[in-house]
N, C-alpha and C positions, 0 to 999 in steps of 0.2 A: 502493500500498499503504500502511497507516494508521500501521504502526511507523516505517518509514525506516528501517530498521537497516541496517549497515558489513555484513553476513552474516548466515547463515540462524542462526550461533551464535548471538551478538549477540538475532539476532529469539527462540531461545527463550529464550536469558538474563532477557532484558525478558519475558517473559510470565509466568520463574518468577518473575523478583522483584516481580514485579507481583501475582501472584498470593499468593506469598508475604504480603505486607505486607497484602494488603489480605482475607486470612484473619485473620489475627493480627488486624488492625484491629477487624475484626469481633468479637475474642474480648475485647475490648477491654470492651466491653458485656453480651457475654451472660454473662461467668466475671466481670467486674469483682472481685472480689472476693479471685482468684486473683494478680493484677495489683497487687492494692491492697496487698499483703504483701511486697511487693518492693518496694516504697516505702519512698527511707529514711525512719526519723522524724524526723530534720529537715528534711524537706521539708512545708511545709502543704496542705494539700485533700487526701489522698492517692488520693480521688476523682473531684475534679476535673479530676488530673494525670490519673490514667487514662483518660478520659473523650479529655481533650485529646489525648495521644498516640494511639490510638484513633483522629481524625477526623484527624491528620497523614498516619498508617500509607495508613488506607484516600485521604486524598486521595493522598499520593505517588503509593501502588502505581497507583490510575488514571492522574495525572499523567505519570508513565515512560513510557508507552507511548503519548502521543498527544505528536508532533515538536516541535510549536509549546509545552508545557510543559515537558517534558522535564529540559533543562534547568535551571528554574526544579525540579521536584520530586527531581531529582537531587539537589541542594544542600539541599534541603530534609530527604532521606534521610538521609543524610551528617551532619546536623546532629541529626538527631530518634536517629540509632547517636549519635551520641558523648554528648547528652544523656540518654540511658538509661543509660548507662554507669556509674554512682554504684549503679542499680541490681540489677544485678551484680555490683558491687564487695562492695555492702552483704548482698546474698545468699553471693559467699564469703565473707565475713567472718563473718556470723553461720548457719554450716551445718546448725543444730540442725535450727531449724522446717519447714526446706525438704528433710531428710532424711529427718524425718518423715512432712513432707507424700511424696512417694517417687521424691523428688528423687535422685539418685544425686552421693555426693559429689565424684564426675570430671568430675563433669556441671557443676555449679558451678565449679568451677574450670576448664575448658572453654569458658563461656561467657565468659570474659577473653580471649582471644587472638583467639575465635573473632568477637569486633566488630570487631578487625581486618581479618578475612579479609570479613568482610560490606562495611564498609567500602569495601573495593574490588569485591566482585564488583559494586555500587552504583555504582561508580564508574564501573568500566568497561562497565559492560552499560546507562549513560546517558550514554555521548558520543553524542554529532550524530556522527551517518554517513559526516561527513565528515574526522573524526581517523580517523588511522591510527597515533597514537604508541601508543605503550608504556608510559608512562611513567602512575603512579601518582598519582590529585590530579590530574589535568592540565585545566590552564582549560580553557573552552571557547570553539572556532572561533569 
């Protein structure tokens, strides 16, 4: 089996993680202006950052389902989720433009703790098939 998961639940979770990151990563190329708008103004080259983060999301989404690449993809996606947190913070601290664009205010604030949930989800899903630990952010065996 391509996934080599610990359980059917982990296999389903891996597929959901992969498809989510691939879909959102592709959207970085089909709707770059949305993602550019959330790049904090103190960061240079917003369009390039949007494209690079899109590449990383697609690559991580593909890599997480390939057992030989899973650990690299797992840690790469976790690093990416940490790296894009300033965008979530920027949105929460400057809500007017985003609320005017149709994003509910509560959604801007929900994104902040949701990032930790996403990190834990990627971590759990990407664990090696031999890992039976329940710790969050456990090193690979």
